[in-house]
N, C-alpha and C positions, 0 to 999 in steps of 0.2 A: 941725177938721172935725167934722161931726155924724154920730152913729150912734144907732140905737135899741137899747135894752137891755131885754129882756123876761125876766122871771122867773116861772116857773109853780109852781103848787101852793104848798107851804109856803115856798118860796124868796121868794115875794112879800113876806114880812115883812122882807126885807133891802133893799127899795127905800125911798127916802126918803119921808117923809110927803107926801101930795099926789099921789103917783104914781097915774095913772089907767090902768085896764085892764091892770094888772100890767106897765106899761112906762114908761120914761122916755127922753127925748132927752138924749144926752150930748154935750158938746163936749170932744173929746179931741185931743191932738196927733197929727200924722201919724206913722205908725210904731207907734202903740199896738197892743199885741197883745191877743188874746183873754184870755190869762192875766192881763195887767195889769188889765183891767176886772174880772175875777172877783176878783182879789186886793184891788183898791181897795174893793170892796163887801163884803169880809170874808166871803165865802161859805165855809162849812166844806167842805173838800175831799171829805169823805165824802158830802156832799149834792149835789155837782156831778157829775151822771151823764151826761146827754145834752146836748151842746152843738152848736148849729147856727149857722152864719153864712149868712144868706140861704137857709135851708132845707137847707143841705148840712152833713152831719155833720163835726165837727172832732174827731178822735181825741185822747185825752190826750197822746200823744207830739208832737202838732203845736201844741198850744195856746200854748206858751211862745214860739213864733216866728211863728205865723200872724198877720200884721198885718191890721188892719181898714182899710177904705177908706171914703171919704165915702159916706154913705147906707146903709152896711151895717146889717143887723139881726142882732144877737147875741141868741140865745135859749138859756136854760138851764133844764133840768128836773132835779128830784131823782129818785132811784130810786123806782120805782112798783111796788108789789106788787098782785097781784090773784089772784083765784081763783075 
């Protein structure tokens, strides 16, 4: 099944070369979880802060079992400081 994977800010460096607009289309098996995609791209846990699937927040406690569905958009942001 196909899903869209978006990484924002400094996490964009973890996308493969040729990724456009900080996103890639992934072909993943049914039952793939949010955490499986994050782990596959070797994102440092301390940089995985805000995780959304189709614009809905996925808390850390749900990422290991939250399965993706065809057409889902998985977006990840690092911690952002401001002032």
